[in-house]
HTML snippet that shows the backbone in 3Dmol.js (N, CA, C, O; Angstrom):
<script src="https://3Dmol.org/build/3Dmol-min.js"></script>
<div id="view" style="width:600px;height:400px;position:relative"></div>
<script>
const pdb = `
ATOM      1  N   UNK A   1      18.069 -22.898 -45.638  1.00  0.00           N
ATOM      2  CA  UNK A   1      17.724 -23.081 -44.259  1.00  0.00           C
ATOM      3  C   UNK A   1      18.508 -22.298 -43.253  1.00  0.00           C
ATOM      4  O   UNK A   1      17.943 -21.743 -42.310  1.00  0.00           O
ATOM      5  N   UNK A   2      19.904 -22.240 -43.455  1.00  0.00           N
ATOM      6  CA  UNK A   2      20.643 -21.597 -42.564  1.00  0.00           C
ATOM      7  C   UNK A   2      20.445 -19.976 -42.634  1.00  0.00           C
ATOM      8  O   UNK A   2      20.549 -19.215 -41.672  1.00  0.00           O
ATOM      9  N   UNK A   3      20.138 -19.614 -43.974  1.00  0.00           N
ATOM     10  CA  UNK A   3      19.862 -18.196 -44.222  1.00  0.00           C
ATOM     11  C   UNK A   3      18.468 -17.694 -43.442  1.00  0.00           C
ATOM     12  O   UNK A   3      18.339 -16.599 -42.894  1.00  0.00           O
ATOM     13  N   UNK A   4      17.485 -18.712 -43.517  1.00  0.00           N
ATOM     14  CA  UNK A   4      16.262 -18.383 -42.736  1.00  0.00           C
ATOM     15  C   UNK A   4      16.441 -18.268 -41.262  1.00  0.00           C
ATOM     16  O   UNK A   4      15.848 -17.382 -40.648  1.00  0.00           O
ATOM     17  N   UNK A   5      17.308 -19.203 -40.598  1.00  0.00           N
ATOM     18  CA  UNK A   5      17.570 -19.229 -39.290  1.00  0.00           C
ATOM     19  C   UNK A   5      18.338 -17.901 -38.859  1.00  0.00           C
ATOM     20  O   UNK A   5      18.096 -17.279 -37.824  1.00  0.00           O
ATOM     21  N   UNK A   6      19.283 -17.566 -39.790  1.00  0.00           N
ATOM     22  CA  UNK A   6      20.057 -16.245 -39.544  1.00  0.00           C
ATOM     23  C   UNK A   6      19.083 -14.973 -39.614  1.00  0.00           C
ATOM     24  O   UNK A   6      19.107 -14.082 -38.766  1.00  0.00           O
ATOM     25  N   UNK A   7      18.320 -14.988 -40.596  1.00  0.00           N
ATOM     26  CA  UNK A   7      17.299 -13.787 -40.684  1.00  0.00           C
ATOM     27  C   UNK A   7      16.360 -13.843 -39.494  1.00  0.00           C
ATOM     28  O   UNK A   7      16.013 -12.787 -38.965  1.00  0.00           O
ATOM     29  N   UNK A   8      15.954 -14.945 -39.069  1.00  0.00           N
ATOM     30  CA  UNK A   8      14.979 -15.033 -38.068  1.00  0.00           C
ATOM     31  C   UNK A   8      15.651 -14.508 -36.700  1.00  0.00           C
ATOM     32  O   UNK A   8      15.093 -13.711 -35.946  1.00  0.00           O
ATOM     33  N   UNK A   9      16.742 -14.983 -36.517  1.00  0.00           N
ATOM     34  CA  UNK A   9      17.644 -14.511 -35.296  1.00  0.00           C
ATOM     35  C   UNK A   9      17.921 -13.033 -35.373  1.00  0.00           C
ATOM     36  O   UNK A   9      17.830 -12.302 -34.387  1.00  0.00           O
ATOM     37  N   UNK A  10      18.247 -12.633 -36.524  1.00  0.00           N
ATOM     38  CA  UNK A  10      18.694 -11.104 -36.654  1.00  0.00           C
ATOM     39  C   UNK A  10      17.412 -10.331 -36.449  1.00  0.00           C
ATOM     40  O   UNK A  10      17.512  -9.267 -35.838  1.00  0.00           O
ATOM     41  N   UNK A  11      16.270 -10.699 -36.855  1.00  0.00           N
ATOM     42  CA  UNK A  11      15.112  -9.975 -36.685  1.00  0.00           C
ATOM     43  C   UNK A  11      14.727  -9.854 -35.234  1.00  0.00           C
ATOM     44  O   UNK A  11      14.234  -8.811 -34.806  1.00  0.00           O
ATOM     45  N   UNK A  12      14.960 -10.977 -34.418  1.00  0.00           N
ATOM     46  CA  UNK A  12      14.673 -10.929 -33.001  1.00  0.00           C
ATOM     47  C   UNK A  12      15.603 -10.047 -32.318  1.00  0.00           C
ATOM     48  O   UNK A  12      15.196  -9.358 -31.382  1.00  0.00           O
ATOM     49  N   UNK A  13      16.876 -10.001 -32.718  1.00  0.00           N
ATOM     50  CA  UNK A  13      17.840  -9.029 -32.077  1.00  0.00           C
ATOM     51  C   UNK A  13      17.427  -7.613 -32.317  1.00  0.00           C
ATOM     52  O   UNK A  13      17.446  -6.819 -31.376  1.00  0.00           O
ATOM     53  N   UNK A  14      17.051  -7.236 -33.532  1.00  0.00           N
ATOM     54  CA  UNK A  14      16.522  -5.939 -33.973  1.00  0.00           C
ATOM     55  C   UNK A  14      15.354  -5.561 -33.003  1.00  0.00           C
ATOM     56  O   UNK A  14      15.373  -4.522 -32.344  1.00  0.00           O
ATOM     57  N   UNK A  15      14.366  -6.446 -32.959  1.00  0.00           N
ATOM     58  CA  UNK A  15      13.227  -6.223 -32.194  1.00  0.00           C
ATOM     59  C   UNK A  15      13.538  -5.979 -30.770  1.00  0.00           C
ATOM     60  O   UNK A  15      13.033  -5.021 -30.185  1.00  0.00           O
ATOM     61  N   UNK A  16      14.407  -6.863 -30.140  1.00  0.00           N
ATOM     62  CA  UNK A  16      14.930  -6.652 -28.713  1.00  0.00           C
ATOM     63  C   UNK A  16      15.600  -5.352 -28.534  1.00  0.00           C
ATOM     64  O   UNK A  16      15.388  -4.672 -27.530  1.00  0.00           O
ATOM     65  N   UNK A  17      16.453  -4.958 -29.534  1.00  0.00           N
ATOM     66  CA  UNK A  17      17.086  -3.570 -29.418  1.00  0.00           C
ATOM     67  C   UNK A  17      16.204  -2.351 -29.445  1.00  0.00           C
ATOM     68  O   UNK A  17      16.327  -1.350 -28.740  1.00  0.00           O
ATOM     69  N   UNK A  18      15.215  -2.609 -30.448  1.00  0.00           N
ATOM     70  CA  UNK A  18      14.163  -1.446 -30.505  1.00  0.00           C
ATOM     71  C   UNK A  18      13.318  -1.447 -29.274  1.00  0.00           C
ATOM     72  O   UNK A  18      12.956  -0.361 -28.821  1.00  0.00           O
ATOM     73  N   UNK A  19      12.966  -2.562 -28.689  1.00  0.00           N
ATOM     74  CA  UNK A  19      12.205  -2.552 -27.427  1.00  0.00           C
ATOM     75  C   UNK A  19      13.133  -1.863 -26.254  1.00  0.00           C
ATOM     76  O   UNK A  19      12.639  -1.043 -25.480  1.00  0.00           O
ATOM     77  N   UNK A  20      14.252  -2.181 -26.196  1.00  0.00           N
ATOM     78  CA  UNK A  20      15.083  -1.459 -25.169  1.00  0.00           C
ATOM     79  C   UNK A  20      15.253  -0.008 -25.331  1.00  0.00           C
ATOM     80  O   UNK A  20      15.337   0.740 -24.357  1.00  0.00           O
ATOM     81  N   UNK A  21      15.313   0.449 -26.694  1.00  0.00           N
ATOM     82  CA  UNK A  21      15.360   1.819 -26.977  1.00  0.00           C
ATOM     83  C   UNK A  21      14.076   2.560 -26.539  1.00  0.00           C
ATOM     84  O   UNK A  21      14.113   3.613 -25.903  1.00  0.00           O
ATOM     85  N   UNK A  22      12.887   1.910 -26.938  1.00  0.00           N
ATOM     86  CA  UNK A  22      11.603   2.457 -26.478  1.00  0.00           C
ATOM     87  C   UNK A  22      11.501   2.595 -24.958  1.00  0.00           C
ATOM     88  O   UNK A  22      11.076   3.633 -24.449  1.00  0.00           O
ATOM     89  N   UNK A  23      11.923   1.466 -24.187  1.00  0.00           N
ATOM     90  CA  UNK A  23      11.995   1.589 -22.718  1.00  0.00           C
ATOM     91  C   UNK A  23      12.783   2.658 -22.251  1.00  0.00           C
ATOM     92  O   UNK A  23      12.412   3.318 -21.280  1.00  0.00           O
ATOM     93  N   UNK A  24      13.894   2.907 -22.880  1.00  0.00           N
ATOM     94  CA  UNK A  24      14.757   3.933 -22.538  1.00  0.00           C
ATOM     95  C   UNK A  24      14.118   5.351 -22.659  1.00  0.00           C
ATOM     96  O   UNK A  24      14.171   6.183 -21.754  1.00  0.00           O
ATOM     97  N   UNK A  25      13.512   5.548 -23.857  1.00  0.00           N
ATOM     98  CA  UNK A  25      12.778   6.686 -24.188  1.00  0.00           C
ATOM     99  C   UNK A  25      11.681   7.135 -23.144  1.00  0.00           C
ATOM    100  O   UNK A  25      11.513   8.295 -22.769  1.00  0.00           O
ATOM    101  N   UNK A  26      10.977   6.051 -22.744  1.00  0.00           N
ATOM    102  CA  UNK A  26       9.766   6.140 -21.873  1.00  0.00           C
ATOM    103  C   UNK A  26      10.396   6.463 -20.461  1.00  0.00           C
ATOM    104  O   UNK A  26      10.036   7.478 -19.865  1.00  0.00           O
ATOM    105  N   UNK A  27      11.296   5.640 -19.946  1.00  0.00           N
ATOM    106  CA  UNK A  27      11.724   5.634 -18.519  1.00  0.00           C
ATOM    107  C   UNK A  27      13.022   6.511 -18.266  1.00  0.00           C
ATOM    108  O   UNK A  27      13.496   6.631 -17.136  1.00  0.00           O
ATOM    109  N   UNK A  28      13.486   7.025 -19.221  1.00  0.00           N
ATOM    110  CA  UNK A  28      14.819   7.782 -19.115  1.00  0.00           C
ATOM    111  C   UNK A  28      14.636   8.942 -18.070  1.00  0.00           C
ATOM    112  O   UNK A  28      13.752   9.769 -18.295  1.00  0.00           O
ATOM    113  N   UNK A  29      15.358   9.050 -17.024  1.00  0.00           N
ATOM    114  CA  UNK A  29      15.235  10.155 -16.085  1.00  0.00           C
ATOM    115  C   UNK A  29      14.202   9.951 -14.939  1.00  0.00           C
ATOM    116  O   UNK A  29      14.045  10.772 -14.035  1.00  0.00           O
ATOM    117  N   UNK A  30      13.467   8.710 -15.062  1.00  0.00           N
ATOM    118  CA  UNK A  30      12.436   8.445 -14.149  1.00  0.00           C
ATOM    119  C   UNK A  30      13.295   7.569 -13.041  1.00  0.00           C
ATOM    120  O   UNK A  30      14.057   6.640 -13.309  1.00  0.00           O
ATOM    121  N   UNK A  31      13.003   8.060 -11.813  1.00  0.00           N
ATOM    122  CA  UNK A  31      13.674   7.384 -10.585  1.00  0.00           C
ATOM    123  C   UNK A  31      12.994   6.098 -10.428  1.00  0.00           C
ATOM    124  O   UNK A  31      11.805   5.979 -10.726  1.00  0.00           O
ATOM    125  N   UNK A  32      13.792   4.996  -9.910  1.00  0.00           N
ATOM    126  CA  UNK A  32      13.094   3.780  -9.541  1.00  0.00           C
ATOM    127  C   UNK A  32      12.639   3.788  -8.188  1.00  0.00           C
ATOM    128  O   UNK A  32      12.166   2.751  -7.725  1.00  0.00           O
ATOM    129  N   UNK A  33      12.721   4.832  -7.487  1.00  0.00           N
ATOM    130  CA  UNK A  33      12.192   4.808  -6.154  1.00  0.00           C
ATOM    131  C   UNK A  33      10.739   4.669  -6.032  1.00  0.00           C
ATOM    132  O   UNK A  33       9.998   5.123  -6.903  1.00  0.00           O
ATOM    133  N   UNK A  34      10.254   4.008  -4.901  1.00  0.00           N
ATOM    134  CA  UNK A  34       8.866   3.826  -4.523  1.00  0.00           C
ATOM    135  C   UNK A  34       8.236   4.978  -4.065  1.00  0.00           C
ATOM    136  O   UNK A  34       8.932   5.761  -3.420  1.00  0.00           O
ATOM    137  N   UNK A  35       6.959   5.275  -4.278  1.00  0.00           N
ATOM    138  CA  UNK A  35       6.264   6.296  -3.605  1.00  0.00           C
ATOM    139  C   UNK A  35       6.379   6.259  -2.086  1.00  0.00           C
ATOM    140  O   UNK A  35       6.483   5.164  -1.533  1.00  0.00           O
ATOM    141  N   UNK A  36       6.366   7.383  -1.378  1.00  0.00           N
ATOM    142  CA  UNK A  36       6.590   7.341   0.022  1.00  0.00           C
ATOM    143  C   UNK A  36       5.535   6.443   0.732  1.00  0.00           C
ATOM    144  O   UNK A  36       5.818   5.897   1.798  1.00  0.00           O
ATOM    145  N   UNK A  37       4.262   6.283   0.113  1.00  0.00           N
ATOM    146  CA  UNK A  37       3.405   5.442   0.892  1.00  0.00           C
ATOM    147  C   UNK A  37       3.874   3.969   0.967  1.00  0.00           C
ATOM    148  O   UNK A  37       3.621   3.283   1.957  1.00  0.00           O
ATOM    149  N   UNK A  38       4.551   3.503  -0.080  1.00  0.00           N
ATOM    150  CA  UNK A  38       5.049   2.210  -0.107  1.00  0.00           C
ATOM    151  C   UNK A  38       6.345   1.929   0.789  1.00  0.00           C
ATOM    152  O   UNK A  38       6.694   0.796   1.123  1.00  0.00           O
ATOM    153  N   UNK A  39       6.977   3.046   1.114  1.00  0.00           N
ATOM    154  CA  UNK A  39       8.145   2.843   2.033  1.00  0.00           C
ATOM    155  C   UNK A  39       7.781   2.222   3.386  1.00  0.00           C
ATOM    156  O   UNK A  39       8.582   1.478   3.951  1.00  0.00           O
ATOM    157  N   UNK A  40       6.737   2.479   3.847  1.00  0.00           N
ATOM    158  CA  UNK A  40       6.305   2.054   5.101  1.00  0.00           C
ATOM    159  C   UNK A  40       5.614   0.777   4.994  1.00  0.00           C
ATOM    160  O   UNK A  40       5.637   0.057   5.993  1.00  0.00           O
ATOM    161  N   UNK A  41       4.991   0.365   3.934  1.00  0.00           N
ATOM    162  CA  UNK A  41       4.140  -0.755   3.879  1.00  0.00           C
ATOM    163  C   UNK A  41       4.923  -2.099   3.993  1.00  0.00           C
ATOM    164  O   UNK A  41       6.120  -2.175   3.716  1.00  0.00           O
ATOM    165  N   UNK A  42       4.241  -3.058   4.379  1.00  0.00           N
ATOM    166  CA  UNK A  42       4.914  -4.403   4.531  1.00  0.00           C
ATOM    167  C   UNK A  42       4.727  -5.142   3.096  1.00  0.00           C
ATOM    168  O   UNK A  42       3.997  -4.686   2.216  1.00  0.00           O
ATOM    169  N   UNK A  43       5.349  -6.137   2.993  1.00  0.00           N
ATOM    170  CA  UNK A  43       5.335  -6.959   1.696  1.00  0.00           C
ATOM    171  C   UNK A  43       3.914  -7.472   1.563  1.00  0.00           C
ATOM    172  O   UNK A  43       3.437  -7.597   0.434  1.00  0.00           O
ATOM    173  N   UNK A  44       3.235  -7.765   2.598  1.00  0.00           N
ATOM    174  CA  UNK A  44       1.768  -8.279   2.467  1.00  0.00           C
ATOM    175  C   UNK A  44       1.022  -7.156   2.219  1.00  0.00           C
ATOM    176  O   UNK A  44       0.072  -7.321   1.454  1.00  0.00           O
ATOM    177  N   UNK A  45       1.201  -6.053   2.665  1.00  0.00           N
ATOM    178  CA  UNK A  45       0.344  -4.812   2.309  1.00  0.00           C
ATOM    179  C   UNK A  45       0.629  -4.429   0.852  1.00  0.00           C
ATOM    180  O   UNK A  45      -0.333  -4.064   0.176  1.00  0.00           O
ATOM    181  N   UNK A  46       1.653  -4.468   0.384  1.00  0.00           N
ATOM    182  CA  UNK A  46       1.906  -4.105  -1.013  1.00  0.00           C
ATOM    183  C   UNK A  46       1.241  -5.287  -1.896  1.00  0.00           C
ATOM    184  O   UNK A  46       0.668  -4.964  -2.937  1.00  0.00           O
ATOM    185  N   UNK A  47       1.293  -6.514  -1.548  1.00  0.00           N
ATOM    186  CA  UNK A  47       0.536  -7.584  -2.246  1.00  0.00           C
ATOM    187  C   UNK A  47      -0.879  -7.373  -2.327  1.00  0.00           C
ATOM    188  O   UNK A  47      -1.522  -7.532  -3.364  1.00  0.00           O
ATOM    189  N   UNK A  48      -1.429  -6.964  -1.072  1.00  0.00           N
ATOM    190  CA  UNK A  48      -2.849  -6.669  -1.012  1.00  0.00           C
ATOM    191  C   UNK A  48      -3.154  -5.474  -1.903  1.00  0.00           C
ATOM    192  O   UNK A  48      -4.195  -5.495  -2.560  1.00  0.00           O
ATOM    193  N   UNK A  49      -2.378  -4.494  -1.975  1.00  0.00           N
ATOM    194  CA  UNK A  49      -2.714  -3.368  -2.787  1.00  0.00           C
ATOM    195  C   UNK A  49      -2.608  -3.732  -4.224  1.00  0.00           C
ATOM    196  O   UNK A  49      -3.392  -3.172  -4.990  1.00  0.00           O
ATOM    197  N   UNK A  50      -1.759  -4.582  -4.704  1.00  0.00           N
ATOM    198  CA  UNK A  50      -1.536  -5.086  -5.983  1.00  0.00           C
ATOM    199  C   UNK A  50      -2.724  -5.869  -6.444  1.00  0.00           C
ATOM    200  O   UNK A  50      -3.110  -5.805  -7.612  1.00  0.00           O
ATOM    201  N   UNK A  51      -3.409  -6.736  -5.377  1.00  0.00           N
ATOM    202  CA  UNK A  51      -4.652  -7.553  -5.714  1.00  0.00           C
ATOM    203  C   UNK A  51      -5.732  -6.589  -5.984  1.00  0.00           C
ATOM    204  O   UNK A  51      -6.454  -6.768  -6.965  1.00  0.00           O
ATOM    205  N   UNK A  52      -5.921  -5.496  -5.135  1.00  0.00           N
ATOM    206  CA  UNK A  52      -7.008  -4.495  -5.261  1.00  0.00           C
ATOM    207  C   UNK A  52      -6.946  -3.906  -6.686  1.00  0.00           C
ATOM    208  O   UNK A  52      -7.951  -3.784  -7.387  1.00  0.00           O
ATOM    209  N   UNK A  53      -5.661  -3.535  -7.083  1.00  0.00           N
ATOM    210  CA  UNK A  53      -5.473  -2.856  -8.368  1.00  0.00           C
ATOM    211  C   UNK A  53      -5.894  -3.796  -9.638  1.00  0.00           C
ATOM    212  O   UNK A  53      -6.506  -3.441 -10.646  1.00  0.00           O
ATOM    213  N   UNK A  54      -5.387  -5.114  -9.302  1.00  0.00           N
ATOM    214  CA  UNK A  54      -5.884  -6.162 -10.372  1.00  0.00           C
ATOM    215  C   UNK A  54      -7.363  -6.268 -10.398  1.00  0.00           C
ATOM    216  O   UNK A  54      -7.945  -6.362 -11.478  1.00  0.00           O
ATOM    217  N   UNK A  55      -8.031  -6.258  -9.222  1.00  0.00           N
ATOM    218  CA  UNK A  55      -9.469  -6.401  -9.269  1.00  0.00           C
ATOM    219  C   UNK A  55     -10.056  -5.155  -9.876  1.00  0.00           C
ATOM    220  O   UNK A  55     -10.993  -5.274 -10.665  1.00  0.00           O
ATOM    221  N   UNK A  56      -9.579  -3.976  -9.572  1.00  0.00           N
ATOM    222  CA  UNK A  56     -10.192  -2.815 -10.266  1.00  0.00           C
ATOM    223  C   UNK A  56      -9.932  -2.764 -11.807  1.00  0.00           C
ATOM    224  O   UNK A  56     -10.732  -2.259 -12.594  1.00  0.00           O
ATOM    225  N   UNK A  57      -8.754  -3.325 -12.164  1.00  0.00           N
ATOM    226  CA  UNK A  57      -8.504  -3.386 -13.641  1.00  0.00           C
ATOM    227  C   UNK A  57      -9.426  -4.405 -14.242  1.00  0.00           C
ATOM    228  O   UNK A  57      -9.859  -4.181 -15.373  1.00  0.00           O
ATOM    229  N   UNK A  58      -9.747  -5.421 -13.657  1.00  0.00           N
ATOM    230  CA  UNK A  58     -10.651  -6.407 -14.196  1.00  0.00           C
ATOM    231  C   UNK A  58     -11.965  -5.762 -14.320  1.00  0.00           C
ATOM    232  O   UNK A  58     -12.530  -5.976 -15.393  1.00  0.00           O
ATOM    233  N   UNK A  59     -12.592  -5.010 -13.460  1.00  0.00           N
ATOM    234  CA  UNK A  59     -13.765  -4.400 -13.387  1.00  0.00           C
ATOM    235  C   UNK A  59     -13.842  -3.433 -14.486  1.00  0.00           C
ATOM    236  O   UNK A  59     -14.829  -3.367 -15.219  1.00  0.00           O
ATOM    237  N   UNK A  60     -12.771  -2.652 -14.613  1.00  0.00           N
ATOM    238  CA  UNK A  60     -12.715  -1.514 -15.811  1.00  0.00           C
ATOM    239  C   UNK A  60     -12.757  -2.228 -17.278  1.00  0.00           C
ATOM    240  O   UNK A  60     -13.335  -1.774 -18.266  1.00  0.00           O
ATOM    241  N   UNK A  61     -12.016  -3.449 -17.202  1.00  0.00           N
ATOM    242  CA  UNK A  61     -12.018  -4.135 -18.463  1.00  0.00           C
ATOM    243  C   UNK A  61     -13.422  -4.685 -18.978  1.00  0.00           C
ATOM    244  O   UNK A  61     -13.814  -4.656 -20.145  1.00  0.00           O
ATOM    245  N   UNK A  62     -14.107  -5.201 -17.856  1.00  0.00           N
ATOM    246  CA  UNK A  62     -15.371  -5.717 -18.035  1.00  0.00           C
ATOM    247  C   UNK A  62     -16.406  -4.624 -18.472  1.00  0.00           C
ATOM    248  O   UNK A  62     -17.313  -4.810 -19.283  1.00  0.00           O
ATOM    249  N   UNK A  63     -16.138  -3.488 -17.830  1.00  0.00           N
ATOM    250  CA  UNK A  63     -17.055  -2.269 -18.156  1.00  0.00           C
ATOM    251  C   UNK A  63     -16.761  -1.914 -19.606  1.00  0.00           C
ATOM    252  O   UNK A  63     -17.657  -1.773 -20.439  1.00  0.00           O
ATOM    253  N   UNK A  64     -15.490  -1.778 -19.863  1.00  0.00           N
ATOM    254  CA  UNK A  64     -15.099  -1.431 -21.352  1.00  0.00           C
ATOM    255  C   UNK A  64     -15.744  -2.385 -22.427  1.00  0.00           C
ATOM    256  O   UNK A  64     -16.227  -1.970 -23.480  1.00  0.00           O
ATOM    257  N   UNK A  65     -15.705  -3.602 -22.078  1.00  0.00           N
ATOM    258  CA  UNK A  65     -16.318  -4.685 -22.959  1.00  0.00           C
ATOM    259  C   UNK A  65     -17.822  -4.576 -23.033  1.00  0.00           C
ATOM    260  O   UNK A  65     -18.416  -4.920 -24.055  1.00  0.00           O
ATOM    261  N   UNK A  66     -18.450  -4.107 -21.976  1.00  0.00           N
ATOM    262  CA  UNK A  66     -19.794  -4.008 -22.027  1.00  0.00           C
ATOM    263  C   UNK A  66     -20.186  -2.809 -22.878  1.00  0.00           C
ATOM    264  O   UNK A  66     -21.058  -2.875 -23.745  1.00  0.00           O
ATOM    265  N   UNK A  67     -19.426  -1.597 -22.556  1.00  0.00           N
ATOM    266  CA  UNK A  67     -19.750  -0.583 -23.415  1.00  0.00           C
ATOM    267  C   UNK A  67     -19.474  -0.685 -24.960  1.00  0.00           C
ATOM    268  O   UNK A  67     -20.112  -0.074 -25.818  1.00  0.00           O
ATOM    269  N   UNK A  68     -18.460  -1.520 -25.179  1.00  0.00           N
ATOM    270  CA  UNK A  68     -18.126  -1.715 -26.675  1.00  0.00           C
ATOM    271  C   UNK A  68     -19.308  -2.537 -27.340  1.00  0.00           C
ATOM    272  O   UNK A  68     -19.682  -2.377 -28.502  1.00  0.00           O
ATOM    273  N   UNK A  69     -19.869  -3.488 -26.382  1.00  0.00           N
ATOM    274  CA  UNK A  69     -20.914  -4.246 -27.055  1.00  0.00           C
ATOM    275  C   UNK A  69     -22.173  -3.360 -27.257  1.00  0.00           C
ATOM    276  O   UNK A  69     -22.903  -3.435 -28.246  1.00  0.00           O
ATOM    277  N   UNK A  70     -22.349  -2.510 -26.206  1.00  0.00           N
ATOM    278  CA  UNK A  70     -23.561  -1.525 -26.436  1.00  0.00           C
ATOM    279  C   UNK A  70     -23.412  -0.658 -27.500  1.00  0.00           C
ATOM    280  O   UNK A  70     -24.412  -0.332 -28.138  1.00  0.00           O
ATOM    281  N   UNK A  71     -22.180  -0.179 -27.828  1.00  0.00           N
ATOM    282  CA  UNK A  71     -21.867   0.704 -28.887  1.00  0.00           C
ATOM    283  C   UNK A  71     -22.108   0.007 -30.168  1.00  0.00           C
ATOM    284  O   UNK A  71     -22.757   0.552 -31.062  1.00  0.00           O
ATOM    285  N   UNK A  72     -21.564  -1.290 -30.301  1.00  0.00           N
ATOM    286  CA  UNK A  72     -21.852  -2.117 -31.552  1.00  0.00           C
ATOM    287  C   UNK A  72     -23.394  -2.289 -31.730  1.00  0.00           C
ATOM    288  O   UNK A  72     -23.890  -2.173 -32.851  1.00  0.00           O
ATOM    289  N   UNK A  73     -24.101  -2.545 -30.706  1.00  0.00           N
ATOM    290  CA  UNK A  73     -25.561  -2.736 -30.897  1.00  0.00           C
ATOM    291  C   UNK A  73     -26.155  -1.472 -31.340  1.00  0.00           C
ATOM    292  O   UNK A  73     -27.012  -1.453 -32.223  1.00  0.00           O
ATOM    293  N   UNK A  74     -25.697  -0.335 -30.712  1.00  0.00           N
ATOM    294  CA  UNK A  74     -26.433   1.022 -31.382  1.00  0.00           C
ATOM    295  C   UNK A  74     -25.994   1.195 -32.604  1.00  0.00           C
ATOM    296  O   UNK A  74     -26.812   1.716 -33.362  1.00  0.00           O
ATOM    297  N   UNK A  75     -24.890   0.908 -33.078  1.00  0.00           N
ATOM    298  CA  UNK A  75     -24.306   1.110 -34.479  1.00  0.00           C
ATOM    299  C   UNK A  75     -25.180   0.250 -35.455  1.00  0.00           C
ATOM    300  O   UNK A  75     -25.513   0.691 -36.554  1.00  0.00           O
ATOM    301  N   UNK A  76     -25.522  -0.945 -35.029  1.00  0.00           N
ATOM    302  CA  UNK A  76     -26.377  -1.838 -35.800  1.00  0.00           C
ATOM    303  C   UNK A  76     -27.840  -1.327 -36.012  1.00  0.00           C
ATOM    304  O   UNK A  76     -28.428  -1.475 -37.083  1.00  0.00           O
ATOM    305  N   UNK A  77     -28.409  -0.689 -34.873  1.00  0.00           N
ATOM    306  CA  UNK A  77     -29.624  -0.163 -34.987  1.00  0.00           C
ATOM    307  C   UNK A  77     -29.698   1.151 -35.730  1.00  0.00           C
ATOM    308  O   UNK A  77     -30.769   1.560 -36.179  1.00  0.00           O
ATOM    309  N   UNK A  78     -28.523   1.836 -35.863  1.00  0.00           N
ATOM    310  CA  UNK A  78     -28.573   3.052 -36.776  1.00  0.00           C
ATOM    311  C   UNK A  78     -28.528   2.520 -38.113  1.00  0.00           C
ATOM    312  O   UNK A  78     -29.169   3.132 -38.967  1.00  0.00           O
ATOM    313  N   UNK A  79     -27.830   1.398 -38.477  1.00  0.00           N
ATOM    314  CA  UNK A  79     -27.858   1.018 -39.858  1.00  0.00           C
ATOM    315  C   UNK A  79     -29.124   0.501 -40.245  1.00  0.00           C
ATOM    316  O   UNK A  79     -29.572   0.744 -41.365  1.00  0.00           O
ATOM    317  N   UNK A  80     -29.778  -0.230 -39.369  1.00  0.00           N
ATOM    318  CA  UNK A  80     -31.229  -0.657 -39.685  1.00  0.00           C
ATOM    319  C   UNK A  80     -32.198   0.522 -39.867  1.00  0.00           C
ATOM    320  O   UNK A  80     -33.133   0.385 -40.657  1.00  0.00           O
ATOM    321  N   UNK A  81     -32.060   1.521 -39.279  1.00  0.00           N
ATOM    322  CA  UNK A  81     -32.934   2.577 -39.402  1.00  0.00           C
ATOM    323  C   UNK A  81     -32.620   3.452 -40.600  1.00  0.00           C
ATOM    324  O   UNK A  81     -33.490   4.156 -41.112  1.00  0.00           O
ATOM    325  N   UNK A  82     -31.397   3.407 -41.034  1.00  0.00           N
ATOM    326  CA  UNK A  82     -31.014   4.195 -42.250  1.00  0.00           C
ATOM    327  C   UNK A  82     -31.660   3.469 -43.558  1.00  0.00           C
ATOM    328  O   UNK A  82     -31.912   4.081 -44.596  1.00  0.00           O
ATOM    329  N   UNK A  83     -31.881   2.144 -43.370  1.00  0.00           N
ATOM    330  CA  UNK A  83     -32.372   1.362 -44.436  1.00  0.00           C
ATOM    331  C   UNK A  83     -33.827   1.496 -44.825  1.00  0.00           C
ATOM    332  O   UNK A  83     -34.283   0.826 -45.752  1.00  0.00           O
TER     333      UNK A  83
END
`;
const viewer = $3Dmol.createViewer("view");
viewer.addModel(pdb, "pdb");
viewer.setStyle({}, {cartoon: {color: "spectrum"}});
viewer.zoomTo();
viewer.render();
</script>
């Protein structure tokens, strides 16, 4: 029981450390400064921009799902035509 707990905790530590290493690889040398356009925006303006991006992301995800369904339907038609 103690060994399982220890291995579980150790596994979580390893995963957390690897995650931090990956973050460092990706973001090393990247400045945390905001783009110039955000420097003059109010907090409400930034929040509105975030909502617009979230809406756009939702639309793109919906479109991706629709295209995946269309693709799967076409694959099924191809299989039926081969038979």
